[in-house]
Backbone bond lengths (Angstrom), bond angles and torsions (degrees), N, CA, C in turn:
res aa  C-N    CA-C-N  psi(-1)  N-CA   C-N-CA  omega(-1)  CA-C   N-CA-C  phi
1 M - - - 1.473 - - 1.483 109.77 -
2 T 1.237 114.23 129.41 1.490 116.05 -177.48 1.563 106.11 -102.52
3 T 1.248 117.40 149.37 1.546 118.92 173.71 1.466 113.63 -100.63
4 A 1.314 114.06 125.11 1.456 124.48 -171.17 1.615 102.92 -77.70
5 T 1.303 112.09 135.20 1.508 117.86 179.70 1.446 107.74 -97.11
6 A 1.199 124.93 115.00 1.438 129.10 -179.32 1.472 109.65 -66.67
7 T 1.334 122.85 129.81 1.388 124.57 173.01 1.504 112.59 -90.87
8 P 1.309 118.56 122.49 1.439 115.02 -176.90 1.519 111.25 -71.52
9 P 1.346 117.73 145.92 1.442 125.56 -177.87 1.487 113.50 -58.24
10 A 1.214 114.19 147.28 1.580 114.56 179.01 1.492 106.70 -63.86
11 A 1.395 114.40 135.14 1.439 120.39 176.89 1.515 113.98 -69.20
12 A 1.341 117.27 132.17 1.391 124.08 -177.35 1.592 104.53 -68.29
13 P 1.376 115.43 143.42 1.462 118.70 -177.96 1.516 110.80 -62.53
14 E 1.359 117.93 137.86 1.378 120.92 177.53 1.589 113.06 -79.36
15 L 1.315 114.10 106.87 1.398 115.94 177.90 1.581 111.86 -58.55
16 S 1.316 113.57 -34.18 1.459 111.20 -174.51 1.477 115.59 -79.82
17 G 1.525 111.09 -3.81 1.413 115.58 174.48 1.394 116.24 -88.63
18 R 1.374 115.23 1.52 1.424 114.96 -179.09 1.578 111.18 -81.85
19 N 1.267 114.67 -11.99 1.551 114.65 179.95 1.515 115.88 58.53
20 I 1.350 113.76 38.52 1.407 114.62 -178.28 1.593 112.37 -62.28
21 K 1.238 116.70 124.79 1.501 119.13 -169.05 1.596 105.50 -81.98
22 V 1.360 115.26 128.44 1.379 123.03 174.57 1.514 110.55 -82.09
23 T 1.383 116.02 111.50 1.485 119.76 -179.87 1.505 108.24 -116.46
24 Q 1.322 112.49 165.00 1.529 120.24 -178.41 1.551 111.37 -63.13
25 A 1.507 114.48 -30.85 1.354 117.14 179.30 1.472 112.14 -72.04
26 R 1.369 115.44 -38.40 1.481 115.53 179.74 1.506 110.02 -70.54
27 V 1.307 120.80 -34.14 1.461 124.44 178.55 1.568 107.49 -63.60
28 V 1.333 118.16 -45.36 1.492 124.42 176.08 1.522 110.43 -49.11
29 D 1.487 113.71 -53.90 1.346 124.91 -177.47 1.426 110.01 -53.36
30 S 1.423 114.10 -44.93 1.531 116.51 -174.88 1.479 110.03 -67.36
31 E 1.315 115.84 -43.61 1.469 119.84 -174.19 1.429 110.82 -69.21
32 W 1.301 118.42 -28.61 1.503 125.65 -179.38 1.590 105.34 -69.41
33 I 1.346 120.00 -41.67 1.539 120.11 -179.58 1.492 104.57 -66.65
34 K 1.313 123.50 -42.26 1.446 123.95 -177.15 1.517 110.84 -65.92
35 M 1.250 116.27 -44.41 1.572 120.13 179.98 1.491 110.65 -64.01
36 R 1.220 123.28 -53.42 1.516 121.66 -179.99 1.434 115.47 -77.64
37 S 1.367 120.91 -6.54 1.443 117.84 170.40 1.475 115.63 -91.67
38 L 1.383 115.13 2.04 1.428 117.90 176.67 1.590 111.15 -95.18
39 R 1.250 120.03 121.80 1.431 123.43 -176.77 1.378 114.69 -63.85
40 S 1.415 115.97 -31.38 1.415 122.11 176.81 1.511 109.92 -59.90
41 T 1.317 122.24 -35.29 1.460 124.64 -178.80 1.511 106.45 -61.96
42 V 1.339 117.08 -53.91 1.483 117.44 -173.63 1.488 112.82 -63.01
43 Y 1.412 116.17 -43.34 1.491 123.29 -176.85 1.514 111.03 -63.61
44 T 1.415 113.27 -40.60 1.547 116.33 -179.25 1.469 109.88 -69.84
45 L 1.338 122.46 -42.16 1.337 125.20 -178.71 1.592 109.46 -65.99
46 I 1.363 120.29 -37.52 1.438 120.31 171.19 1.492 113.57 -62.37
47 A 1.371 110.82 -38.85 1.495 111.21 -176.92 1.566 109.48 -68.21
48 S 1.320 119.38 -36.93 1.451 121.44 178.51 1.632 111.33 -61.90
49 V 1.318 112.72 -39.32 1.431 117.42 176.14 1.521 115.42 -65.84
50 V 1.422 116.15 -43.65 1.432 123.51 177.05 1.478 105.19 -59.84
51 I 1.312 121.51 -48.61 1.442 122.35 -174.27 1.612 107.61 -61.55
52 T 1.211 111.40 -59.32 1.539 112.89 -179.99 1.519 115.42 -51.47
53 V 1.298 119.31 -49.30 1.515 117.45 179.95 1.527 109.75 -79.34
54 G 1.288 128.90 -38.95 1.312 130.32 179.86 1.500 111.33 -61.89
55 L 1.304 119.18 -46.67 1.541 119.02 179.50 1.479 110.25 -70.21
56 G 1.502 118.16 -37.59 1.458 114.59 175.94 1.481 114.17 -60.95
57 I 1.348 121.00 -34.38 1.374 119.47 -175.45 1.682 108.96 -78.62
58 L 1.496 112.42 -33.21 1.389 115.06 176.10 1.507 112.50 -62.06
59 F 1.371 116.38 -46.11 1.554 118.49 -175.65 1.376 110.36 -71.52
60 A 1.344 118.77 -29.43 1.625 117.17 173.57 1.477 107.72 -65.17
61 S 1.319 118.37 -41.54 1.528 118.95 179.59 1.444 113.47 -62.79
62 F 1.338 118.00 -39.85 1.470 123.29 174.45 1.360 114.50 -62.13
63 G 1.508 116.96 -42.32 1.511 125.16 178.86 1.469 108.89 -57.96
64 V 1.357 118.01 -47.00 1.568 121.25 -178.65 1.533 110.70 -64.72
65 S 1.276 115.71 -40.20 1.505 117.99 -179.12 1.558 114.30 -74.81
66 Q 1.371 116.04 -14.68 1.579 115.33 -176.85 1.542 101.81 -126.53
67 L 1.335 120.30 43.43 1.481 121.71 170.26 1.507 110.50 -60.81
68 K 1.337 120.33 145.02 1.393 123.90 178.43 1.621 106.48 -70.65
69 A 1.314 118.19 164.55 1.398 125.87 174.72 1.551 108.86 -49.61
70 N 1.310 117.10 -38.14 1.445 115.93 -175.69 1.460 115.73 -88.44
71 G 1.284 117.34 11.16 1.478 123.03 176.14 1.480 112.66 83.92
72 H 1.349 121.40 12.04 1.405 120.57 -178.09 1.540 113.45 -108.40
73 L 1.372 114.99 154.25 1.512 121.62 175.29 1.381 114.99 -75.76
74 D 1.395 120.90 152.14 1.524 119.40 170.51 1.530 109.04 -65.10
75 T 1.351 120.76 -26.31 1.508 119.92 -175.78 1.530 105.66 -137.13
76 D 1.286 115.13 170.96 1.511 116.40 -177.53 1.538 104.49 -75.62
77 P 1.408 112.82 148.67 1.412 123.93 -178.50 1.476 112.07 -55.28
78 V 1.252 121.34 -33.83 1.489 121.76 -172.57 1.558 107.72 -75.87
79 T 1.222 123.88 -47.86 1.425 128.65 178.02 1.574 108.17 -57.48
80 L 1.385 115.34 -41.81 1.454 123.67 -175.59 1.544 107.43 -58.31
81 T 1.383 116.98 -47.62 1.489 119.48 -172.02 1.605 109.27 -83.35
82 L 1.274 118.42 -10.85 1.456 118.61 -175.29 1.638 108.75 -104.63
83 R 1.312 120.11 4.20 1.423 124.29 179.88 1.463 115.73 -57.07
84 G 1.380 112.34 -29.24 1.524 113.67 -179.20 1.531 113.12 -59.15
85 A 1.351 115.27 -28.86 1.429 115.93 178.78 1.510 112.23 -59.87
86 F 1.193 124.88 -27.06 1.470 126.51 -177.95 1.606 107.55 -67.04
87 L 1.240 118.62 -29.16 1.480 119.50 177.26 1.551 107.16 -94.21
88 A 1.293 115.04 -38.79 1.536 116.71 -179.10 1.609 112.01 -58.20
89 Q 1.245 115.03 -25.40 1.569 117.85 -177.31 1.507 106.31 -63.36
90 L 1.340 119.23 -29.99 1.522 119.57 -178.24 1.527 108.77 -68.85
91 A 1.354 117.43 -44.85 1.428 120.06 178.05 1.527 113.93 -65.42
92 I 1.175 123.16 -47.25 1.494 124.23 -179.15 1.669 106.51 -71.37
93 G 1.234 113.51 -35.40 1.580 108.76 173.68 1.414 113.06 -66.87
94 V 1.282 121.62 -42.27 1.445 122.28 174.64 1.335 117.86 -57.50
95 L 1.309 118.62 -36.12 1.447 126.42 174.85 1.419 114.62 -67.79
96 G 1.280 118.14 -37.50 1.541 122.97 170.45 1.435 111.99 -58.43
97 V 1.413 116.95 -44.89 1.438 117.38 176.52 1.563 111.44 -64.90
98 L 1.213 116.78 -50.69 1.534 117.33 -173.42 1.412 111.98 -63.59
99 L 1.378 127.11 -25.17 1.348 128.65 -178.82 1.568 110.07 -65.25
100 I 1.469 109.96 -28.20 1.497 113.68 -178.63 1.529 107.77 -99.72
101 T 1.237 120.62 -52.22 1.570 121.37 -178.21 1.540 114.98 -63.01
102 G 1.436 115.48 -24.16 1.517 117.59 171.48 1.488 110.14 -60.36
103 E 1.334 119.90 -42.89 1.462 121.89 175.80 1.433 116.25 -57.76
104 Y 1.347 109.17 -42.58 1.654 115.86 -176.40 1.543 109.27 -69.88
105 S 1.341 113.30 -37.92 1.575 115.71 -177.21 1.373 111.03 -67.98
106 T 1.465 119.99 -37.67 1.459 119.09 -171.72 1.611 109.13 -93.11
107 G 1.299 115.61 -8.24 1.438 116.87 -176.57 1.432 123.16 91.19
108 M 1.490 109.86 -10.08 1.433 115.67 175.82 1.410 119.31 -55.25
109 I 1.328 119.57 -21.60 1.473 123.70 -175.70 1.501 106.24 -63.69
110 R 1.362 119.71 -35.16 1.381 120.56 -176.18 1.660 109.91 -66.62
111 A 1.246 117.23 -39.26 1.483 119.02 172.72 1.518 113.42 -60.06
112 T 1.429 113.47 -43.68 1.446 120.12 -177.53 1.555 110.71 -60.54
113 M 1.425 115.86 -46.26 1.392 121.96 -177.82 1.555 111.51 -68.85
114 S 1.398 114.40 -31.89 1.441 112.90 -179.56 1.539 112.00 -73.12
115 A 1.402 114.42 -23.61 1.548 116.19 -179.85 1.583 105.77 -81.98
116 V 1.366 116.28 -32.00 1.449 119.96 178.51 1.422 111.65 -119.50
117 P 1.411 119.92 77.97 1.515 123.54 -170.96 1.562 109.84 -59.90
118 R 1.279 121.11 -27.93 1.567 120.68 178.53 1.474 113.28 -66.62
119 R 1.388 120.48 -25.02 1.359 127.87 173.75 1.495 115.99 74.63
120 L 1.339 116.46 -51.78 1.399 117.37 -174.00 1.601 114.90 -59.56
121 P 1.258 119.12 -31.69 1.497 122.42 173.70 1.594 112.24 -53.32
122 V 1.343 112.71 -31.93 1.394 118.20 -177.20 1.486 107.86 -74.93
123 L 1.344 117.85 -40.57 1.479 119.61 -178.86 1.541 106.71 -65.14
124 W 1.352 116.26 -48.52 1.544 117.55 -179.33 1.577 112.07 -59.39
125 A 1.305 117.25 -34.80 1.474 121.46 -176.21 1.555 104.67 -70.45
126 K 1.285 118.19 -50.18 1.508 118.30 -176.04 1.551 110.64 -65.81
127 L 1.278 117.17 -41.43 1.467 117.68 178.97 1.556 110.34 -67.99
128 G 1.306 121.05 -38.03 1.433 123.79 -176.31 1.524 108.61 -68.20
129 L 1.329 115.81 -51.39 1.439 119.16 178.29 1.476 116.08 -60.91
130 F 1.262 119.65 -46.15 1.468 121.48 178.75 1.592 112.75 -69.75
131 G 1.287 114.17 -28.38 1.438 120.44 179.92 1.519 108.03 -69.14
132 A 1.338 112.83 -49.98 1.513 119.96 179.21 1.498 112.83 -60.18
133 V 1.418 118.24 -44.35 1.501 122.50 171.08 1.367 116.12 -59.47
134 G 1.428 116.04 -46.31 1.382 122.45 -178.33 1.629 113.09 -61.14
135 V 1.320 111.69 -42.18 1.484 113.89 -177.35 1.713 111.13 -67.41
136 V 1.252 114.05 -42.31 1.422 123.68 -178.66 1.530 108.03 -62.21
137 V 1.261 117.12 -56.36 1.546 120.76 -175.88 1.629 108.22 -67.15
138 S 1.299 117.29 -47.42 1.368 120.88 -176.83 1.590 117.34 -60.47
139 V 1.409 110.07 -44.14 1.437 116.26 -174.84 1.540 103.35 -70.62
140 A 1.334 118.94 -45.74 1.424 124.12 -179.26 1.620 109.11 -54.44
141 A 1.396 115.63 -48.21 1.401 120.13 179.71 1.602 111.93 -59.14
142 A 1.378 112.33 -46.19 1.449 116.58 177.82 1.587 118.46 -62.41
143 F 1.355 111.89 -26.62 1.589 116.98 176.35 1.559 103.65 -79.39
144 V 1.297 124.45 -39.96 1.456 126.69 177.75 1.555 109.92 -58.77
145 A 1.314 110.56 -48.30 1.530 116.06 -178.26 1.504 113.11 -62.94
146 F 1.373 115.02 -40.75 1.425 121.85 -177.75 1.560 106.46 -72.51
147 L 1.260 125.55 -47.33 1.461 124.90 -175.65 1.599 109.51 -70.54
148 S 1.275 114.32 -35.54 1.487 110.04 178.30 1.492 114.46 -77.13
149 G 1.315 115.64 -31.13 1.491 118.54 175.89 1.561 107.60 -73.11
150 Q 1.341 123.27 -37.27 1.445 117.81 -177.23 1.576 108.17 -76.83
151 A 1.237 124.93 -18.98 1.433 130.12 171.56 1.505 108.69 -63.22
152 I 1.269 120.40 -41.98 1.386 126.94 173.14 1.538 116.54 -67.26
153 L 1.340 110.24 -47.33 1.551 119.13 -176.84 1.534 104.12 -69.95
154 S 1.253 124.90 -30.46 1.427 123.12 -170.57 1.575 108.25 -72.32
155 T 1.270 113.48 -22.68 1.552 116.20 174.59 1.510 110.76 -53.86
156 K 1.254 114.44 -35.59 1.562 121.45 179.13 1.552 110.93 -98.82
157 H 1.257 119.77 8.71 1.302 124.56 178.90 1.661 112.80 57.97
158 V 1.362 115.24 42.67 1.431 124.60 179.23 1.570 111.82 -124.26
159 G 1.238 113.96 10.37 1.538 119.12 -177.36 1.473 113.17 -77.49
160 A 1.340 115.04 175.57 1.470 122.97 170.36 1.450 111.56 -127.19
161 S 1.385 113.23 164.78 1.492 117.35 -178.89 1.586 109.75 -119.26
162 L 1.251 109.53 156.10 1.598 114.42 179.38 1.492 111.75 -60.64
163 S 1.288 115.21 -22.24 1.506 119.90 -176.91 1.486 110.63 -87.97
164 D 1.256 121.82 -7.32 1.420 124.22 172.76 1.511 115.76 -68.23
165 P 1.303 120.60 146.93 1.493 123.40 -172.64 1.569 109.45 -56.56
166 G 1.357 113.50 125.94 1.455 121.40 173.62 1.475 116.19 81.72
167 V 1.346 120.63 -7.34 1.456 122.95 -173.13 1.585 107.68 -74.81
168 L 1.284 114.28 -49.86 1.601 112.80 -177.92 1.522 110.47 -59.88
169 R 1.281 112.77 -38.28 1.498 114.88 179.99 1.498 112.83 -63.22
170 A 1.352 115.68 -38.33 1.523 122.29 -179.46 1.452 109.86 -68.88
171 V 1.320 125.37 -41.47 1.404 130.30 178.87 1.535 110.17 -64.79
172 I 1.283 122.18 -51.97 1.429 125.93 -179.81 1.465 104.51 -68.21
173 G 1.358 124.50 -39.59 1.350 121.49 179.74 1.567 114.10 -65.49
174 A 1.317 118.82 -25.99 1.481 111.91 173.92 1.479 112.62 -68.55
175 G 1.411 111.54 -36.90 1.529 104.66 176.25 1.500 119.73 -69.94
176 L 1.362 113.48 -29.42 1.492 117.18 175.98 1.465 109.87 -69.21
177 Y 1.303 116.26 -38.10 1.521 115.61 175.38 1.519 114.23 -58.44
178 L 1.269 115.72 -42.76 1.508 118.84 -176.90 1.558 107.79 -69.50
179 A 1.350 120.10 -32.97 1.439 119.07 -177.53 1.582 107.97 -71.07
180 V 1.249 114.24 -39.60 1.523 113.07 -179.47 1.469 113.24 -68.82
181 V 1.491 118.56 -30.64 1.339 121.52 174.44 1.598 111.76 -61.17
182 G 1.292 118.86 -36.20 1.337 125.96 170.01 1.400 117.80 -57.57
183 L 1.289 112.32 -43.53 1.504 119.93 -176.55 1.556 106.11 -72.39
184 L 1.413 117.31 -39.11 1.370 116.45 175.36 1.559 114.41 -62.70
185 G 1.299 114.72 -36.61 1.517 113.09 172.51 1.567 114.62 -64.91
186 M 1.305 114.69 -35.62 1.520 112.27 174.85 1.553 111.68 -62.88
187 A 1.270 114.81 -44.80 1.474 116.19 -177.19 1.613 109.16 -64.19
188 L 1.292 119.13 -30.48 1.444 123.30 -177.36 1.573 101.82 -75.72
189 G 1.333 123.21 -32.09 1.389 120.48 179.05 1.436 113.48 -69.68
190 F 1.325 113.16 -33.45 1.642 116.02 178.20 1.455 106.68 -71.79
191 I 1.355 122.07 -38.91 1.308 119.12 -172.95 1.577 115.14 -80.66
192 I 1.279 122.39 -35.98 1.493 127.30 174.86 1.445 111.43 -86.79
193 R 1.392 124.72 -39.07 1.338 129.11 -179.95 1.577 114.85 62.85
194 N 1.404 113.48 13.50 1.470 117.46 173.89 1.612 108.06 -128.50
195 T 1.339 110.17 129.96 1.509 109.98 -178.02 1.441 117.23 -62.14
196 A 1.313 121.43 -43.19 1.568 119.40 180.00 1.550 108.25 -66.99
197 G 1.301 118.81 -41.10 1.525 120.15 -176.08 1.448 109.61 -67.07
198 A 1.404 121.12 -43.77 1.369 123.16 177.44 1.439 118.61 -60.55
199 I 1.402 110.15 -44.34 1.574 115.36 -178.14 1.539 107.24 -70.31
200 A 1.403 119.98 -33.36 1.533 118.44 -178.42 1.582 105.43 -73.13
201 T 1.284 117.18 -28.38 1.504 114.24 179.53 1.464 113.27 -74.04
202 L 1.397 109.75 -34.48 1.529 114.89 178.30 1.556 109.98 -67.96
203 F 1.431 113.93 -45.78 1.439 111.82 176.32 1.581 116.98 -57.17
204 G 1.321 107.58 -40.78 1.524 116.50 178.73 1.463 110.45 -54.19
205 I 1.428 119.63 -47.50 1.458 126.54 179.69 1.485 111.39 -59.98
206 L 1.259 113.92 -54.24 1.523 123.28 -171.10 1.563 111.63 -74.20
207 L 1.404 113.61 -42.45 1.567 111.80 -171.17 1.556 115.91 -113.96
208 V 1.430 116.17 -33.69 1.407 113.93 -177.25 1.508 112.58 -81.54
209 L 1.415 116.89 -37.28 1.450 111.84 -178.32 1.580 116.50 -62.92
210 P 1.265 120.01 -30.17 1.483 126.43 172.85 1.497 107.20 -58.40
211 I 1.368 116.66 -51.90 1.475 119.29 176.91 1.500 115.17 -57.16
212 L 1.177 116.40 -40.30 1.520 120.57 -177.65 1.498 106.91 -70.95
213 G 1.259 115.44 -32.99 1.513 122.63 -177.56 1.510 105.63 -63.66
214 D 1.290 113.37 -39.70 1.594 118.84 -169.70 1.524 109.00 -72.54
215 V 1.310 119.78 -20.67 1.431 122.61 -176.40 1.542 113.35 -97.15
216 L 1.418 114.14 1.75 1.432 117.69 176.10 1.418 113.60 -73.58
217 P 1.317 124.43 156.07 1.467 124.12 174.51 1.408 112.53 -52.36
218 A 1.315 123.31 144.39 1.398 128.25 179.09 1.472 113.16 -46.36
219 S 1.322 121.98 -47.50 1.472 130.06 -177.79 1.510 108.06 -61.83
220 W 1.349 120.24 -30.33 1.466 120.58 177.97 1.572 112.02 -88.40
221 A 1.340 111.73 -42.98 1.518 114.59 -171.89 1.588 113.43 -55.66
222 S 1.272 118.84 -35.54 1.477 118.78 -179.03 1.530 114.44 -69.63
223 H 1.414 112.22 -17.43 1.427 117.40 -179.24 1.601 113.42 -98.18
224 V 1.336 108.75 -11.54 1.497 117.51 -172.92 1.538 114.54 -109.98
225 T 1.414 106.28 -60.14 1.459 113.59 -175.26 1.462 123.22 -55.78
226 P 1.363 122.31 -32.10 1.560 117.90 171.69 1.387 117.88 -65.03
227 Y 1.376 116.02 -23.88 1.473 122.11 -176.94 1.492 118.57 -96.06
228 L 1.422 110.99 8.60 1.526 112.82 177.06 1.544 103.98 -75.74
229 P 1.305 115.20 152.96 1.523 116.41 -176.97 1.445 123.91 -47.96
230 S 1.446 115.57 -53.39 1.449 120.71 178.48 1.649 110.80 -65.31
231 N 1.304 116.28 -42.40 1.372 117.01 -176.67 1.470 110.97 -62.75
232 A 1.335 114.44 -40.64 1.642 118.07 -178.71 1.449 107.23 -69.11
233 G 1.408 124.28 -41.17 1.339 123.65 -179.94 1.439 117.99 -64.54
234 Q 1.422 112.64 -40.46 1.502 118.41 178.87 1.464 116.29 -71.28
235 A 1.356 119.10 -13.34 1.410 122.47 174.34 1.475 109.20 -52.46
236 I 1.298 122.64 -36.19 1.522 122.97 -175.14 1.571 113.79 -63.17
237 M 1.351 111.20 -19.09 1.604 118.54 -178.05 1.412 112.35 -89.22
238 A 1.431 116.80 -14.05 1.421 117.85 -178.80 1.460 111.76 -77.85
239 L 1.380 121.01 140.73 1.358 129.24 -173.69 1.576 104.50 -70.80
240 Q 1.326 114.28 -41.53 1.453 121.60 176.71 1.502 112.82 -140.61
241 A 1.293 117.19 145.10 1.561 121.86 -175.40 1.428 106.17 -70.66
242 A 1.365 113.86 126.67 1.460 121.70 173.90 1.505 111.61 -82.07
243 P 1.324 115.46 165.79 1.489 114.17 177.01 1.511 113.61 -59.03
244 N 1.303 116.46 146.05 1.624 118.07 -179.86 1.394 111.68 59.51
245 T 1.332 121.49 34.00 1.488 122.74 168.44 1.481 108.53 -131.34
246 M 1.392 117.98 162.80 1.481 123.85 -177.83 1.494 109.02 -79.06
247 A 1.369 115.55 160.19 1.393 117.73 171.84 1.473 107.75 -72.95
248 P 1.453 114.11 149.54 1.499 119.63 -171.11 1.507 114.43 -42.94
249 W 1.365 115.96 -64.65 1.497 112.23 -171.11 1.586 110.61 -76.10
250 T 1.249 119.96 -24.11 1.399 119.82 171.11 1.475 117.76 -57.13
251 G 1.414 108.50 -47.80 1.538 117.01 175.17 1.536 112.55 -61.11
252 F 1.400 113.12 -43.72 1.450 114.70 -171.95 1.608 103.88 -68.93
253 A 1.300 116.68 -38.37 1.570 121.48 177.45 1.586 110.92 -52.71
254 L 1.368 113.14 -43.42 1.494 119.17 -178.16 1.450 110.87 -72.26
255 F 1.396 120.97 -31.51 1.459 127.43 174.26 1.600 110.67 -67.62
256 V 1.334 110.11 -41.57 1.483 115.24 174.63 1.531 109.89 -62.17
257 G 1.371 116.38 -38.42 1.437 120.77 -176.85 1.549 108.90 -69.28
258 Y 1.200 121.16 -32.57 1.537 123.48 174.33 1.429 108.39 -64.32
259 A 1.328 118.91 -45.21 1.481 121.94 179.21 1.506 112.59 -63.67
260 A 1.344 115.75 -39.40 1.419 122.46 178.17 1.472 112.77 -59.62
261 V 1.440 118.31 -43.58 1.389 124.80 -177.07 1.618 104.72 -63.95
262 A 1.348 116.30 -42.79 1.478 119.10 -176.90 1.616 105.32 -61.47
263 V 1.275 115.62 -46.31 1.514 118.91 -175.80 1.547 111.19 -61.02
264 A 1.405 111.46 -40.40 1.484 116.99 176.82 1.545 112.15 -59.31
265 I 1.369 114.70 -43.10 1.432 121.86 -177.41 1.545 103.04 -64.80
266 A 1.313 119.21 -46.70 1.477 123.48 -175.72 1.571 109.52 -57.35
267 A 1.378 110.59 -41.94 1.559 115.75 -178.88 1.487 108.91 -61.90
268 V 1.280 120.56 -47.53 1.493 124.20 -174.15 1.562 107.64 -66.66
269 L 1.234 117.16 -41.69 1.543 118.03 177.76 1.517 112.74 -69.99
270 L 1.265 115.80 -34.14 1.502 120.32 -179.41 1.544 107.45 -63.15
271 K 1.389 114.35 -42.27 1.512 116.86 174.89 1.461 121.16 -67.03
272 R 1.302 111.46 -31.06 1.458 118.51 -175.85 1.475 119.38 -88.42
273 R 1.352 111.41 -38.03 1.482 115.98 -170.32 1.678 109.12 -89.50
274 D 1.189 114.41 158.25 1.444 119.61 172.62 1.493 110.54 -74.89
275 A 1.373 115.44 143.37 1.390 122.51 178.56 1.573 114.80 -59.70
């Protein structure tokens, strides 16, 4: 009787032995696949565009129907057609939060951090991608809102042109403001890690703080209100700086600074806390 010698099965190739290098470009590619595969990303971006453009057209129509007896508008035509951005900021800010807290709620963040142990490349990839998408979509929406609204206002000869002083800056600034709001939402998502908490904090920063600033004594308000995050950021959308407000680019720079501080806190916490 012969003894059969069992042949061991061929060993499966060790994926971990390939020493695939994790680079920033590969992390960006991975995050781009995740971002565009989420239907909520597409739907929320579409909602922000619809809000920006739709309200711009709506307010322009109201402006034409309610012209003063002397043929002038109650507000400047640029601000009138960019008012949709004030509501659209909520949509794009919430999207920024959800893109982060969604991964924490499903546990996907652990797989992400296991693949990228240094962690910070994930933060830079998410911020860079969403920032780029936010700028492109929001600036485009602001231009469409402005041009559509001015087409309505020009029928009564009260419209504005992109070549007028400050107009191009205001239109582009509306898109830049919305993009930074989205980045602020992402930073808060990393810091708080809870959807409800991060959204409540974002709304408090953008909406509640200005209201609280308005109820301050007049001697305090002029020294506090212009420097609140949303007030500072929205200065870039104003055609002309109003009394007790910051200059357009100075205010926007301060708003970017607030977002940068939030990102820095998020980076520190991301390195120190468990996924």
